N, C-alpha and C positions, 0 to 999 in steps of 0.2 A: 687484477681487480676489475679492470675495465672490460675484460674479456666476456664476463657473464652479462654485463650491461648491454653489450652489443647485440645480444640475442633476446633482449626483453620485448622486442616488437612482436615476437611470436606468441606471447601470452594470450591475447584475445582470440587468436586464430586456431589454437589447439582444440578447444571444445567445439568449434564450428565444424569440425570433421564429422561429428555425429549426425547432425541434421542433414548434411550433404549426403552421407552414406545411406541414411534411412530413406531419403527421397529417391536416391538412385536405385536402392533395392526395391522400393515399392513400384518404381517405374519399369525396371527390367525384370525383376523376379518377384512379383507380387505375392504369389502363393507361398513360396519358401520364406520370404521375409515375414509374412504374417504368421506362418506356422512356428517360426523360431523368434517370435516377437520379444519374449522375455529375455532372450540372450543379448539384446541390445543394451541392456543395463550395464553389462560388463565394460564395453568400450566407453560408455558415458562416464562411469565412475573412474576408469583407468586414466583416461585423458585428463579429466579434471584433477585427479590426484597428481599427475605429472605437473600440472600448472601450480598446484599447491606446493610441491617440493621446490619448484623454481622460485616461487614467491617467498618461501622460507629462506632460501639461500640469499635472495636479494635483501631480505629484512636483516639477516645477520650482517651482511656487508654494510647496510645502513647504520646499524648500531655500532659497529666497529669503526667506521670511517666517516659517517655522516656525509657521504659523497653524493652529490646530486648530478645526474646524468641526463642529458637531453640530446636527441638525435632527430634532425629534420631533413626533409628533401623537398624540393620544389615540385609542385604539381601543375600550377598554372602561372605563367609569367606573361604580363601584357602591360607594356609601358611602365607606369609607376605601380601597378598592382601586381602583387605576388602572393599566391596562396600556397602555403607550405603544410605538408602533413608530417607527423613524426610521433614520437613517444617521449614521455618524461618519467624518470624514475627518481622519486624522492620519498621521504618518510610517509607522506600522506598516501602515495601510491602503494607503498609497501603494506601499510596498515589495511587499506581497503582490499587489496588483492588477497591477502591472507584471510581476511574476514569472509570475502565472497567464496573462495575456494573451500575453506573448511566447512562452512555452513552448507554450501552447495553439495559437497560430497555426501554429507549426512542426509540431506534431503533426497538425493538420488537413491541412496540405499533404502531409505524409508519408503520411497515411492514404489519401488519394485514390488513390495508386498501390498501396499495400500491400493495401488491401481491395477493389481494383477488381473482382476476380473472385468476391467473396463475395456470396452471395444476400442477406445481411443488410446490404448497403451502406447503404441508407436508414436502417434501424434503428440502425446503428452511428453515423451522423452525428447522428441525433436524440439518442441517449444522450450522445454526446460534448459536444454543445452544452448540454444540460441539466446535465451535469457541470460545465462552466465556469460556468454560471449559478448553480449551488448554491454553488460555492466563492467566487465573487464576492459573492454575498449574505452568506456567512459572514464575510468579511473587512470588509465595510462595516456589519455589524450594530452597533447602539448599545446593546444590552442583552442579558442572558443568555437571555431567551425567544427572541429572534430567533436568537441563536447556536445554541440547541438545535434550532430548526426547520430551519435550513440545515445544521446538523451531521447531522441524520438524513437529509436529502436527499442529502448527499454520500455517506453510507453506502449509501443506496438505489441511487444511480448506480453506485457501485463494485460492488455486488452484481450489478447487471444487466450490467455490462461484463466483470467477471471470469468470469461464466457466460454470456458472449455466445454461445459455441458450446455451448449447453446440451445438445445431442444427445450430446456426449461425456460419459460418466459422470464422468470425472475432473475436468472443468470444472464440472459441476454440483455435485460434492462440494466443490470448492474455494470456490465462491461461497457455499455454505451454511456452510462453516467460517469464512469471513471474516465472514459475517453474524452467526453465533452468538457468535464471539469478541468482536466489537465491541459486541454487545448487553450483554455483561458490563460493559464500560467505560461505555457509554451510560447504563445504569441507574444506575451510580454518579454520573455527571454529572448526571442528573435529580435524584437525591436531594440532591446538593451544591447545586444551584440552589435547590431548595425550602428546604433548610436555611438558606442565606444569606438568602433572603427572610424566613424566620421570625426571623432574628437582626437584620436591618437594615431590613426593610420596603420594600426597593427592588430592582428588577432593573437599573437604569441603572448603567453603569460608574462614572461620576464620583461619584455619590451613594453607591454601594455601597462604593467604596474609602475614601471619607472617613469614612463612618459605621463601617465595620468597623475601620479602623486606630485611630480615636479610641476606640472601645469596647474594643478590646484593650489600648490604652495605659492606659485608666482602669479596667481590670478590670471593665467593665460586662458583658462577655460571658465566660462560663466558657471558660477557655483550652482545655480538652479538647474542648468542643463546637465551637469555632472551628477547632481542628486537624482534627477529623473531617470537617467540612464542606469544608475546603480539600483534604483528602485525596481525598474523593469526587470533587471537581472534577478533580484530577490523574489519577484512575483513567480518566476519559474520554480524556485525552491519551495515557495509557499504551497503551490499545488502539488508538487511531487511528494513532499514530506507531510502532506495532510495538515497544514497549519490553518488556523482560523483566518479567513472565512471559507477557504477552499478545501475543507476537510470532509465534506459531505460524501465523497466517494468511498472513503476508506471502510466504514462498516458494511456497505453493500458489496464491497469487493470480496467479502467472505463467502460469497456464493460459489467461488471457485473451489477446487479440491484443496483439502487441508495442507498438503505439502507446499502448495503454492502460497497459501496464507503465511506459512512459516518463512518461506524464502523472501516474499515481499516485505514482511515486517522485520526481518533480521538483517538482510545483507544486500538487497537490490533496490526495489522501487523507492521506498521511503527513505532509505539511506542515501539515495542519489541527491536529494535536496540538501541534506546535511553536508554531504561531500562538496556540493557546488559552493555553498556558503564558505566552507573551509578553504576551498581552492581559491576563491576570490576574496579571501580575507584581507589582503592588503589594500583592495579597493574600498572596502567598507569601513576600515578603521580611520580613514582620513576624512570621512563625512559623518559628523556626530549625529545628525538627524536620522540617517539610515541605521546607524548602530542603535539609537534609541527606539526606532521603529521595530527593529528585529527583536530587541528585548521586550517591547510591549506585546508584540505578536506571540512571542514565546511564552510569557506569563499568562496571557489569556488562554492560549492552547493548553497549558499545564492544568489550569483550573477547569476549563470547559471539558476536556477529555475525562478528567476524574469524576466530575459530577454526572456526566452522561452515562458513565459505566455503572452507576448505582442501581438502576432499575432494569437493565438489560436481562432478558431471559436466555438469549442465545449465547452460548459459551464462547463462540468465536467472536461475536460482535463485542462482548464484554472485553475480550483480550484486545480487540482492535482499538477500542477507545483508550485502553491502557497504553497501547503503543502510541497513540496520538498524544497522550499526556506526557510520556517519557520523551518523545521527540520535541515537545515544547520545552522540556528541561535542557535538551541539547541546544536548541535555538536560543534559549535564554542565556546559556553560558557563552555562546558565540557573540551575542549581542553585548554582553558585559566585557568581552575581551578575554574570557577564560578558555582560550583555544585548547589547551591541554586537557582540561576537565571535560569539554564537550566531546573530544575524540575518545577519551577514556570511557565516558558513559556510552558512547556509540558501540564500543567493543563489548563492554560488560552486558549491556542491554541486549545486544544481538544474540549472544549465546543463551541468555536466560529466556528471552522471548521465543527463540527457536525451540527451546526445551518445552515451554508451555504450549506452544502451538502443536508441536508433534505429540505432546501428551494429550492435548485435546482431541487430536486425530485418533489416538489410541482409544480414548473414551467413546468417541463417536462410533468407532469400529466395533466396540463391544456393545454399545446400545443398539446398534442395527440388528443384533441378534434378538433383541427384545421387541422393539417397536417397528422393525422393518426399515427398508431403505427410504426413509422419509426425513429430509433435513429439518422439517418443521418439528419433528419429534426427537430425532436422534441427537440434535444439537441443543435441544431445549432443556435447561436445567430443572424445569418443573417436573420432567419425567425421570430425573436422576435422583441420587441419594443412596447411601449405603454401598457404594461401589468399592470401597476400600477392601472388602473381603474378597472380591472377585478379581480385581486388577491391582494387586499389591505393588508391583514394580512401577506401573504407571502412577499409582498414588504417591509413591515415594518421590519419583521424579517431579511430579507436578507440585508436590509440597515444597521441595527444594527451590524450584523456580519461583514459587509464590513467596517464599521467605526471602529470596534474593531481590525480587522486585520490590518487596516491602521495605528493604533497607536493613535487614538483620545481619549483623556481622557473624562470621567473617566471609559471608557469601559475596559474590562479585559486585552486584549493583550497590552494595553498601558503600564501598570505597569511592566509587565515582559520583554517586548522588550526594554523598556527604560533602564532597569537595565543592560541588555546585552550590549546595545549600550554604556552605560557609562563605563562598564568594558573593552571594546575594546580599549578605549583611554589609559588605563593603560598598555595594552599589546603591541599594535602596532598602531602607527598613520596611517600606510598604511591600515591595516585591518579595522581600525575604519572608514576611509574615505569610503571604499567600503561598509561597513555595514550601514553607515548612508545614502549613496546614494541609496542603495537598499531599505531602508525604504521609501524614496520618490518614488521609482519605484513601491513599493508594493501598495502604495496608488493610483498610477496612473492606474495600470492594474486592481486593484480591482474595482475602480470606472468605468473603461472602461466596465467591465462585468455588473455592475449595470446599467449604462446608456444605453448600448445596449439592455439590457433585459427589463427594465421597463419604460424608458423615450422615448420621441419622438412619433412616430406613429407605429401602428401595421403593420408590413411588410407583414404579411399574414392575411388579414382581410376578412370581409364578409359583405354583404349588408343587410341581414335580421336579424341581431342580435338585439334583443329587451331587452336583460338583463334577460330574463326568461328562465327557463329550460323547454324544450318541451318534453324530454324523459329521461328515466333513466334505469339503469340496476339494478335489484334487487338481493341482495345477503345477506343471513343471516349471522350475525356476533354476537360474544358475547357482542359487544358494542351496539347492537340494529340495527336498520334499516338505520342509518345515515340519517334520515329524508326523506327517499324515500318510496313510497307506493308500496305494492306488486301488481303484475299483477293478476287480478281476472279472466278475460276472455282472455285466451291466444289465442283464435281463431281470435281475432281482431288485433293481433300484428304479425309482421313478423320481421325477422332478416335482417338488411341491411348489405350486405357484404362490405368488405374493397376494394372499387373500386373508380376510379376517378369520380368526379361529372361532369356530362355532361349537367346538367340543366343550362340553361342560367342565371337564377337568382342566381346560386351559383358560377358563374364564375366572378371573380373581377380582377381589375387591381391593381398592386402594385404601390409603389411610383414612379417608373420610367415609368409608363404607359404601362408596359408589361402585357399581359394576364397571369394569374397564376391560375392553377387549384388546388383546395384544395382537401384534402383527408379526408374521414370519417373513424373513427374506427367502429367496429361492434356496432350498436345501435338498440334498439328495437323501431320500428316505428309503430304508430297506423294506421291501414289500413283505419279507419273511419275518420281520420283527413285529412286536406289538406296539404300534404307533400311538395307541391311546395314552401311553405313559410319557410320550415325548412332549417337551415344551422348550421354547427358546430361552436363552440365559445369557447374561453378560460374561465375557471371558477375556483373559489376557491376550494381547496381540502376539503375532508371530515373532520369531527371533530377529528377523530383519527389520522389524519395526521397533523392537526393544533395544537393539544394539546402538542406533543413533541416540536414544534417550540416555543410555549409560555413558556414552562418550560426552554428551552435552552436560550431564551431571558433573563430570570431572572438570569441564570448562567453567561451569557455574561455581564450583567449589574453589578453583585455584586461579582463574584468569585475573581476578582482582588483585592478586599479590604483585602483579607487574607494576602497580602504581603505589605500592607501599614504600614510604621513605625509610629505608633501613639505616642510612648513613646521613648524618647531619653536617658533614663537612664536604666542601666542594660544591660544584654547580650541577652534579648529576646524582642526586640521592636515590634514584630508582631507575629501573630499566626504561620506563616510559619517558621520563624526563631526559635521560641520556639520549633516547631516540629522537625526541622532538625539540629539545632545547636549541640546538644549532639552527634548526629550521624556523623556530619561533623568532630567534634573533634576526634571521634573514627577513622574515615577514615584517616584523615590527620590534625593534630592540626593547621598547618600553614594556612589552608584555611579558618579558622573562622575569618572573617573580619566584623562581624555584631555588634561590640561593640559600634560603634558611627555612627551617621547619621547627615548629614548637609542638612537642608531643603533648605537653600539658594542655595547651589550647585545643589540640586535636581531640584529646580524650573528653574534655568538657563539652565541646560541640557535639561530638559523637554520642555522648550520653544523652544529651537533649534530643537529638534526632531519633535515637533508638527508643527512647521513652515515648515519643510521639507515635512511632510505628507500633510499639507494644500496646499503646492505648487503642489504636485502631483495631488491632487484633482482638483485644479483650472485648471491645464493643461488638465486633462482628461475631465473636464466639457466644456472647450473651444473647444476641438477637437471632442467630441462625443455628444454634445448637442447643438442645435441651439438656443443660448441665445440672439442673436441680430436679429433685424428685417431683416437685410441684409443677414442673414444666415438661413432664414426660409426654403429655398429650398436646404439647404446644407445637403444632405443625405450621411452621412459618416459612412458606416458600419465598415470599417477598415481604419484608417488614413494612415497607412503605405502601404496598398494595393492600394491606389489611386496614381498611378505612375505619374500623370500629374497635380496634384493639387498643388497650391502654399501653402506654410506653413513655419514652422520653419526650415525644413530641405530641402536640395536640393534633386532632384529626385534620384541622384546616392546614397546618404547616405541613403535615405528611402528604396531604393531597397536592399541595403546591410543589413539593420536592419530587414526589413521584411523577406527577404530570410533566414537570420540566425534564426529568431524566428520561422518562419513557418515550416522550415525543421529541427526543433529540434536541431539546432546547428550542423547539419550534423553528429552527433555522431552515430545515427542509421545507416546512410549510411556508415560510417566508419566501424562499426562492420560487416555490410553486405558484404562490399567490401573486407576488409582485414581479419577480424577475421573469419567469417563464411566460406568464400571461402577458406581461408587457411586451416581451419580445415577439410573442405570437401576434399580439394586436398590431405592433409596428410592422410585422411582416405582412399581415393582411392589408394594412393601409398602403404599403409600398406595392403590394401585388395589385390592389385596385388602381393605384396611380399608373402603374406600368400598363395595365390592360386598358383602362379607360382614357388615359391621357396620352401616354407615350405611344402606345399602339393605336389609340383612338384617332389621332390626327391623320396618319396615313390611311387608316381604314375608312375614315370619313371621306377623305378625298377620293378614295377608290369607289365608295358607294355613290358619291355625287357624280363622278364621271360616268358610272354605269347608268344611273338614272337619266342623265342628259343624253347619253347615247341611245338609250331605249326610247326616249321621247323623239329624237330626230329620226329614229328608225321608222316610225309610223308616218312621218311627214313625207318621206320619199316613196310615193306609191306608184310612180311611173305614168301618171296622167298629166298631160300638158295643161289642161284646164285648171287643175289643182295648183300647179306651179304658177300659172298666171294670176290666179286668185291670191295666193299668199304673197306674190311679188307686188301686186297692186295694193294689197292690204298694208304691207310694211312700208311701201313707198308713200302711201297716203299718210300713215302715222308720221313718217319722217318729214313730209312737207308741212304738216300741221305744226309739228314741234319747231321746225325751222322758221315758220311764219311768226309764231308767237315770240320766239327768241329774238329775231331781228326787229320786230316791232318794239319790244321792250328796250332794245339797245338804242333805237332812234329817239324814243321818248326820254331816255336818260341823257342823251347828248344835248337835246333841246333844253 
């Protein structure tokens, strides 16, 4: 049994081989490496699959034996200071490593097609593999120093991938915003790590937990100091997991490629903050004020993320705020002490949100054939609608992900979210009311996204679409030719640039009767064909983009069953509890409440939560889909944006809700107006003090010395008569001053 644990240290280093080989290939054989660039997807997927198999084997061992293995070796020893590196294998490590590898493999497969025409294909796969390496190193770390090292590497990879298209100013600004915002939390994390070492003298988790808890119980550590140190640790998780008030980077991070959005929101960046709180759980449960703060931040984030998603037009930003809200549920559960429920929701949400983001990438991919390579249009739900006829597989996948996130049984997120909602009643009725109301709001905004995207009419449509593909772009891949035929006679083909279509047959009217010009991406057009009948159209993605969607559908359908209590006898009624119960007992014995389960109570609570979700779905269907004949001409792109339509709310209330959601709760404006300007003003003041005072004193002395020297330079002219004149002049002044001085002294003595 211990034999497999001894080789667990290799988990983070296996994916690291890919960026090393890509870098070596570009350095030694640049032409060949670039020519065979799409072949690099194979080692990336193969090596991460090997890590996945290893992680599954470790997880099976954890379920069967609940064995915790740790191996450390000394790196630096100096007197009383010893810095050790190592790795830790426990249920939390097993859960996170399986999550990272399964989602990572699907994202890699998806990216091969999605990024096939991008010039930075090799750079993308190198960053992606290093991202997986950093996250795997984070979850296997055995002490806080290693946590911080890999924590920063995760942040660096997210910076590189969010700003992958750095030539676009908006993407460059987004990665800088993510970097700066996370530096705030990371600085707090570093201070917290150093503070805990000062209090306990150890970085290792087991020693750290034991010393800290014992010292707090015996009042050997000042309670305020311990509270401040744990708060600083939590600040790192607040920034990484996009919790209020450091959440502002998350929607802007959608400027990166869509596969990165899926990976960040499912298994890496935002999951790192939840992992950190779960790893440091024994430190947090002994300080009630920190637990209450975690719960408060979680419930605020739950509600804020859901309300800000109401008026977003960008499909990826809407899903980003959804992620923010769901992360709030996980943080809420950890603050309440529901360790199992938080990790359960982390698992179910990861697969459902990966399905939604990869589905949105498929939608964007199809919309680019209509509006061109313009994120402002291809990701804007205003330009979508009626896509269900053109992308049926993507539509099915997106619908299942939407139902899961809305909490509809028997899909994955229903089981985990319902467990969190039930636990909130035991903690606080006020928090429970907010959490349950947000569950209905989640169903509303998720179905708003689905209905605006797939139902109704295609807002940017075309006249000559006949359902057949008239042209294609040929690109060699390790998966084959994706059903496309190679171009044999290149002389008969030309490259159509990305320009507006001026052909009358390609100009159509939208639902409001306004003329709208569509845009074409670069397409290979046959010169021998009649191009006057050609027009762009949305179409289903390739097989390598659909395969991850189908796999994630299976996860979304069945992963929730690991938390279903089939047995009411014993202390391990389900796989997840059997997996985590011994570990929960080790962390804090009072948190183990899995000994009994009441099915009747579960059905009652589930009925109430499902009814709330269905109410949100019904309201969204009424507002965003013309279901009655009298509403057939009711084109409602955004209900709250229609300032003069009659509905459930008055115009004034609609304006307030819409403005609040559309302007991101004015939080970004607050940071810009007060925080950024204040920091800039303070910086200018410090700059002025540095230049005029700190530098001014030596500069003034230098100028004074220069002027005195210049003055004396003109005195020494080399003429003896001038020297005698100045000598007699100063001697006379000296004699006069001396006369008056001694005269006054004599008068004083008398």
